[in-house]
C-alpha atoms as one frame of an Amber mdcrd trajectory, in Angstrom:
protein
 101.580 109.660 106.058 101.000 105.504 105.664 103.444 106.078 102.367 105.860
 107.923 104.115 106.518 105.408 106.805 106.849 102.820 103.836 109.946 104.758
 102.566 111.353 104.991 105.864 110.720 101.625 106.245 113.128 100.536 103.421
 115.562 103.684 104.398 116.027 101.498 107.853 116.181  98.443 106.400 118.842
  99.069 103.571 120.903 100.940 106.535 120.807  97.769 108.548 121.392  95.410
 106.102 124.445  98.076 104.724 125.785  98.117 108.247 125.420  93.893 108.517
 127.731  93.783 105.732 129.813  96.028 105.937 131.244  94.967 109.061 131.630
  91.777 107.623 128.624  89.926 108.217 129.641  89.058 112.270 127.777  91.332
 113.956 124.179  90.348 114.210 122.674  93.959 116.232 124.089  95.562 112.655
 120.442  94.789 111.640 118.326  96.281 114.476 117.333  99.590 112.265 116.562
  96.081 109.713 114.460  94.979 112.537 112.347  98.780 112.926 112.257  98.788
 109.629 110.213  95.573 109.636 108.217  96.679 112.322 107.535 100.133 110.089
 106.816  97.689 107.525 104.070  96.030 109.139 102.298  98.625 111.016 102.581
 100.860 108.408 100.601  98.366 105.899  98.283  98.414 108.494  97.974 101.267
 108.394  96.051 102.122 105.045  93.404 100.463 106.513  89.760 102.571 105.179
  89.200 102.833 109.058  90.071 105.560 110.769  90.573 104.166 113.913  92.349
 101.571 112.816  94.896 104.138 110.929  95.365 106.170 113.745  96.287 102.854
 116.495  98.238 101.915 113.990 100.316 105.332 112.798 100.441 106.141 117.182
 102.151 102.673 117.305 104.027 103.762 114.333 104.786 107.208 115.463 106.076
 105.324 118.909 108.550 102.763 117.780 110.586 105.997 115.798 110.304 107.895
 119.537 111.927 104.310 121.191 113.750 103.515 117.932 115.247 107.760 118.544
 115.835 107.189 121.721 117.626 104.104 121.776 120.244 105.589 119.418 120.588
 108.989 121.108 124.005 108.234 122.620 125.091 106.913 119.572 124.749 110.160
 118.258 126.628 111.521 120.431 129.818 109.544 120.753 129.641 110.334 116.536
 129.380 113.694 117.107 132.573 113.508 118.650 134.022 111.384 116.463 133.354
 113.579 114.302 135.417 116.497 116.487 138.771 113.650 116.402 137.557 111.852
 119.498 138.766 107.838 119.243 135.922 105.590 119.241 135.307 101.826 120.136
 133.881 100.975 117.158 132.963 103.775 114.125 130.897 101.522 112.340 128.280
 100.967 114.431 128.606 104.373 116.263 128.147 106.132 112.150 125.457 102.868
 112.363 123.383 104.542 115.404 123.718 108.142 114.292 122.553 107.837 111.038
 119.431 105.800 112.938 118.726 108.453 115.326 118.935 110.608 112.304 116.360
 109.231 110.509 114.570 108.133 113.651 114.098 111.569 114.783 113.534 112.999
 111.067 110.341 110.536 110.889 109.187 111.483 114.655 108.859 115.004 113.009
 106.867 113.995 110.381 104.976 111.963 112.206 103.785 114.478 114.430 103.583
 117.408 111.932 100.913 115.624 110.525  98.889 114.739 113.295  98.463 118.171
 114.307  97.700 118.917 111.055  94.928 116.181 110.202  93.909 117.428 114.175
  93.857 120.770 112.174  91.318 119.925 109.697  89.093 117.301 111.780  90.244
 114.630 109.710  90.920 113.080 112.820
């Protein structure tokens, strides 16, 4: 799961950079996904530890970050659905970025939970 974490970290960093450049580099909050990606990369790298307890700790930190990322952007996902239905939104690029982050976070959390369940069933924890 550590390798998957590094892939998602790269996706979040790319999302943050694209959002920042796409808004004319005027809105530093567009870099929030990149900050999450950086944290995931750090803890994802630390989860390559040969010590099972440390691996478990760092992966639980990562899934917690993913869950917090989802909870922080879920309203953007709802706004995105309203935007798709034709409603006007205040800042469409921000809504799209939040929706993308929410979807990525949700997928990441689901993958982590499935991995934790599989590890528990196989007795590798």
